[in-house]
C-alpha positions, 0 to 999 in steps of 0.5 A: 526073962520078960515078954514086954508085952506080958506086964502091966504098967505098974509092972513096968514101972517098978523094975528100976534097970531096965533094958531091952532086946529088939529080935529083927528077921525077915519073911522070906524064901528059905529053899523047900524044907525051911519056911519063910519065916526061918530068919524070924523064929531063929533070931526071936530064941536066940534074943529069949536066952538072952533076954533070961540071962542078962536079965532084958525084956523082951520086945516082941519079934519084929518079922517084917525086912529088907530082901528084895534081893531074894526075887523072884522067890517068895519075900514080904519085904520093906524098904532099908528106909521104913525098916530105919524109921520104925526102929527109930521112932520105937528106940525114942519111944523105949527110953521115953518110957525110961528103957534107955539101954536097948539092944536091936539083934538082927537075924537077917543079913539082909537089914543090915543096910538100914542098919547101919547109923541108926545108933547115932540118930537115937541118940541125937534125938533123945540126947545121949540118954538111951544107947541102943547098940545092934548086934547081927548074932551070927557074928557070935558064932566062929563058923562061916554062915548060910541061908538055909543050908548047914548052918539054918538049917540045923540051928531049925532043927534045935530051935523048932518043928518046922523042918522038912530035911526030906525035901533038903537040897544042896545049894550054894557051897564057896569051899573051894573058892578064892576069897576073892571069888567067894567076895564076888560071889557074896556082893551078887548074891546082896543083889540078886540071890537066884543068880548066885546060888540058883536055888536059893539056898546057900551051903549044904542042908543034907548034913545039918543035925539037930545035935549040930544045932544046939550046940552053935545055939549054946556057941552063939548065946554064950559069946552074945551074953559076955558081949551085952553083958558088959555094954549094958551094965 
């Protein structure tokens, strides 16, 4: 793994097979036990492992995302269009510098709308010379995702020293809901997270552990590496 910001101009030019990963996170509330950087922290670590295993260049993490749904909880957000324009400009610029295979690795649900048509837009601008693949890291684990719950809290325990587990509180759980009820509450959360969860937490962080986080991280990165290896080679 090579962090692109640490390379000189000649060093970048010497790399023959150029592919890059752009980690995309957010700055938003994750309950009283996790920092607002949680999404950015997790996706950065996943991207580091991906870049190392697939011999890709690692771009700096974009830490601002689309998190307006978390209001009135803390969120430092940008609009869908702003994020999309930023990423299009960045990927076009990478393509102009002969980096033609790019993975945008998403770490926050609220960013997904901005990412929907981005690959096609970049392909049109760069006349199909630049291929952009948009992936969300939670799609590479065999378990239901959450927000500041068991999964994210376990990952943060495994990857950082920022978790204050004693402050963790159980949030919304959906195990006993029907598929229809889960869909309804999910739609509500995408618009007003506080109405769906009450305390801003989806899941139960009180049962999280470092060991579980390590296992989840390994599952995600192994599956992700398999997929990306096929896409960029």
